[in-house]
N, C-alpha and C positions, 0 to 999 in steps of 0.2 A: 487410333494408329498415328495419326498426325501429331497428337499430343506426345506420344511416346518418342517420336522422332525428335520433336522439338526438345524434349527433356534430355534426350541422349546428347543432342548437339550442345545444349547448355552446360551439361555435365562435363563434356570433353573439353569445352573452352575453360571451364573452371579448373580442371585438372592441369591443362597446359599452362594455366597462369600461376600454378604453385611452383615454388622454387625446387630445383632438382635435389633429390635426396643426397645427403653428403655421404661420401664414401666412408666406410667404417674404418676408423684409425687402426693402425698397428701399435699396440701398447709397448712401451719399454718401461721396466720397473727399476727405478733407482733405490737401492737399499743401502743406506749410509747413516753414519752418525750425524744426524741433523740436529741433535741436542746433546748436552754433555760437554766434556772438555775439548773435544775435537769438532764442535759443531761449525767452527769457522771453515775447517777444511772440508766438511760435508757441504756446506753451502756454496764454497768455491766449486766443487764438482757439479753441483746442481746448475750453476750459472753456465759452466762450460757445455754441459750436455744440452741444456735448453737452447743455447746459441746454436749448437750444431744441429739439433732437431729443427729449429726454425729456419735454418738455411736450406735444409733438404726440402722442407714443406714449401717455402717461398718458390722453389723452382718446379712445384707441382707434386711433390711427394714421391713415393716408390712406385715405379711402373710395373704393373702386374697384368696378366692376360685379361682379367675382368675389369681393368681400369686402375688408374693411379689411386694410391691410398697414402694419407699423411701419417706420420708418426705422432705418437702421443707419449709425452713423459710423465710417468706417475711417480710420486714421492712416497717412500716408506722409511720411517725413522727407526733404523736398527740400534740407535743409541751407541754405536761402536762396540757392541757386546755380541758375542756369538748366539746366545739364547734369544735375545731380542730379534736379532737379524733373521734367525731361523723362523721365529714367529711371523716375521714380515714377508719371508719367503713363501710361507704357507698361505698367507693372505693374497699374495700376487698369484700364486698358482691356482687358488680358488677362483680367481678372476680370469683364468685361462691366459695369463701373460707367458708368452713364449720366450721372451728376451729379458734377462735380469742383468743389471749392471751393478758392480761393487768394486771397491778397490782399497779403501782406507782400512787396512789391517789384514795382513796375510792369514792370521788365525781365524778371522771371520770369513775370509774367502775359502779356506780349506773345509770349514764347516759346511758352507753352501755347496761346494762341489760335491762332498760326501752325501749331502741330502739330495742333491740332483741326481746323483747316480742311482740312488734308491728309488726316487720318485719316478724317474724315466723308465726304469725297469718294470715298475708296477703299473705304470699309466702310459702305455706307448702312444695313446691317442691324444695325450696332453703333455708332451715333452717340453722342456725349456732348456735354454743355454745360459751360462754365465759368461758375460762379456767383462773382462776384468781390465781396468784402466790404470791401476796402480799398487796392486798387491804383488810384491816383487820378491817373495821367498822363492828362490829357484826350484824347491821341491815341487812347487804347483805344476811345473812343466817337466818335472823329472819323475821322482818316485811316485808322486801323487797325481800325475797327469791323468787327464780324463777327456774323452771324446766331447763331452759337454761343456768344456771350459776352453775359453780363448783368451790369451793375455796379449794386450796391446801396448804395454809398457815394457821397456828394457828391464830384465830381471836384475836383481842385486849384484850377481857376478858380472854382468855386462857393464852396469854402472860403475861398480868398483874397479874393473879393469881399466876403464877410461881414466878414473882418477889416479890410479897407481901409475899409469902412463906419465901423467903430468908430474907426479911425485919423482919419478925416475930422473927427470930432468932438473928437479929442484935440488941442486947440489948443496945449497945452504942448509937445508934441513937434515939434522942428524938425530933428533929426538922427537918422537911422536906419541901422542896419547889417544887411546881409543876409548870411545864412550858411546853407549847406545841404549835403547829401550829393551827391557827384559822380556821379550817374547820371541817367537820363532824367527821373525825377520831380523831383529837386533841380534839375537844369538848367532845367527848365520853370518851377518856381516862381521862380527867380531872374530869368528874362527877363520873366515876367508880372508879378512884384511891381514891377519898375522901371516898366512901362507903366502899371499901375494907380495907383501912388503918384503918379507924375507928373501923371496926369489928375485924381486926386481932391484932392491936396495939393501943387500945384506949389512951394509955399514950403518943402517938406520936402527937406532935402539927404541924399543917401545917401552916407555917409561910409565905408562898407566893403561890399565885395561879393565873397565868395569861397566856393568849394566845398572840401570835404575828402573824402578817400577813405571810402566807406561801409563801416562795420563794422570798420575797421582801426585807428582812432585810439584809443589807450589813455589819452592824456594831452591834454586840451584846453586846458591852461594857456596854451600859446602863443597859441592863437586867442582866449582870454579876455583876455589882455593887449593884443592888438591892439583888441579891442572897447573896453576901457577907455581905451586911448590915443587913440582916435578921438573921444571925447567924445560917443558916441552916447547918446542918450536913450531909444532903443527898439531893440530887436533883432527881426528877423522871421525865423522859421526853420520849415522843413518837416520838421526832423529827427524821426525816431521811434526807438523802442527805446532801447538803450544809448547810441546817439549823441546822443540828447536828454538822458537823464539825466546823462551825463558832462559835456555842454556846460553845462547849467544849474548842475551842481555846481562846475565851474570858474569860472563867472561869479560865483557867490557867493563863492568863496574869494578871488578878486582884488578883491572889493568893487565889482563893477559893479552900479549901481543903476538901470540902464535897465529900462523896461517890456519884457516878452518877449511878442511876438505869436506864438503857436505854433499849430500844427495839432493836436499831441498832448500839450501840457504838463500834462495833468490826471491822468496815471497812470504805471505802470510805473516807479516810483521817483522820478519827477521832483518831485513836492510834498515828499517827505521830504528829497530832496537839497537843495533850495533853501530850505526852512524858512521862518522868519519874514520873510526877505528877500523872499519872493514874495508877501506879502500885498498885495492891491491893484495888483499889477504883473505877474503871470503870467496871460496870457489863453489860452484854448484855444477851438477851434470843433468842434463835433460835432453830431450829430442829437438828442442827448439827453445829460443828465447826471443823477446820482442825486438831486440837490436840486431838479429840476423837481418842483414842489409840487402833485401831484395824487394821488388815491387810487391810481390805476393805476400811477403812477410808484413810490410808496412800497411797494406790494405787490410789484412787479416786483424792485425792489432787495432787499427783504427776503427774498424767495424765493430769489434768487440767493445771498445771503450765507448763508442757511441751508444751501444745497447746498454752497457753498465757503466755509467759515468762516475759513480763514487769512487774515491781513491782506494777504499778498502775492498773494492770488488775487483781490483786489478790483479788477477791471478789467472792467466790463460795458458792453455795446453793445446798444442797442435795435435798430440796423439788422440785426445778425446774426440776432436773433430774427425780425424782420420777414422776412428773406430765407428763412429755413426756413419760415415760415408762408406766404409767397407761393409757394415751391415746392410745398407741400402743396395749396394752392388751385389752382395751375395743373394739378397732376396730376389732381386731382379734376374740374377743368373739362374737361381733355382726355379723361378716362375712360381714361387710359393713362399708363404710366411710360416710354414711348418718347420719347427726346430731341427729335426734331423736333416731335412733337405737343405736348409741354410747352412748347417754345420758342414755338410759335404761340399757346398758351393764356397764356403770360407776357406776350406783347405787348400793351400797352395795359391790362393788368390793374391794377386799383386795389384796394388792401387798406385798408379803413377802420379796422383795427385792433380789429375786433370780438373776434377770438380773443385779443387782448392787453389786453382791457378798456379799449380806447381809448388805450393807451400811445403808439403811433406809428402813422403812416399814410404811404402813399406810392403813386405810380402809375408803372408801368414805361413809359416812353415808347417807343412802337413803332418810331419812326424810327431811334433809335440805341441802344436797350437801356439808357438811362441812367435810374435812379430819380429821380424828382422827389419831394422830401421837405423838410421844415422843417429849419432849422439853428438852433443856439443858440451865441452866444459868451458864455462864462462867464469870471469872474475869481476868482483864489484868495483865500481868506479863512480866518480861524480857525474851527474848529469851535465852533458855538454862536453865531456871529455871525448877524445877520438873513439868512435865505435859506440858511443852512449848517446843515442838519439833521443831515447825515452828513458824515464825512471820507472822505478817499481813503487806502486801504491802512494804515489805523491811524495815519496820520502826524500827526493832530491839525489838519490843514488839509483844507479841502474847496473846491468852486467853487460860486459863486452866479451866477445869470443876470444878464448885463449887457445883452445884446440879443437878441432873438428875431426870426427871419425866417421867414415862412411859405413854403410851397412855391412860390407864384407869385413871391415875390421872389428865390428862389434859382435859378430856371429860367434856363437860357442857351441861345442858338442853338447849333446843331451844324453840322458839315461832313461828316456820314457820307453815304456813297453805298452803301448796304448791298446785297449780292448775296444773294438768297434762293433756297433750293434748290427 
């Protein structure tokens, strides 16, 4: 009996000496093109989400009734293609991942939403959400809206409206050329741009309007020559990734001096590709840029650059940080990491940016799952010019604020008729 008591005491002491069992992480699946023509864009997303996840985990993780749990970011290479991405979605769902993130390609996002609609109906005990940070085809929160999809980026019409407001005041521009990628997003931007320009500036002539294959054009010089021959004073494009970088490089090489109204002209090699020729002429629209001059903005950018110091890694998004923060807040609000409970907690959720030091704020509209947030149109300038405290990717060129729009100004009506489980 004495020996049993001694053994029990020894065993208890040994157990007490063991480290506490780590809390089970909450997985987040990133399904992106991490190889192929848009791998640089996919890796940029990964860095942003990793940074966001690490910031949540550094403060203790997500608070739940059973104790705090950290996030775990998992990588799945969808290669920028719908079929590959759906295969990666199945792999993530097999691992019981409830939160999937994707954004580079609206066509891929639409395929994932359709697959999740079917999966969640068949498997109510293993549901999952799509958290979309950059697939901006408006149909995803209109005709194709889904209870299982939430968009944290401003959609194409919201971005385009901001750019057209700047064009409205650009009295010198009388001729504009439209060029974009030939898939759902690019096709929509082309149609919508025509309508919005006609309404805002009926005096502006559209002197070119074409689409090119996405991710397959290696030489944009023929397109650039068409732009030059048209006499366009401005180019409007929704191009992203290498399709944008190669386009602006070709425009520079043939001597096009037109203003470039872009969705994404502020990074992934574009500033360095166009160089001095872009000063005062390359515009971009986003929810934030590093030269927004507030203490929170400066701290946020400095922390990101300390974490990812290589010049080519300098592509940061406030909306991706906000997305992860809002996911954490919704899980805490729901008291659960179950997908449908988190979806309901996300609906109508406003994040005031408190955990971001006031960097960025937004409200998830319940009716269509579209985030309402501010937008900024910025213009390229030399490092050190007024309003350009930091440059992009070590290029010597950065972006300064040209126009800022609050969330009320960017909000647009929707056509979503959502079915809720």
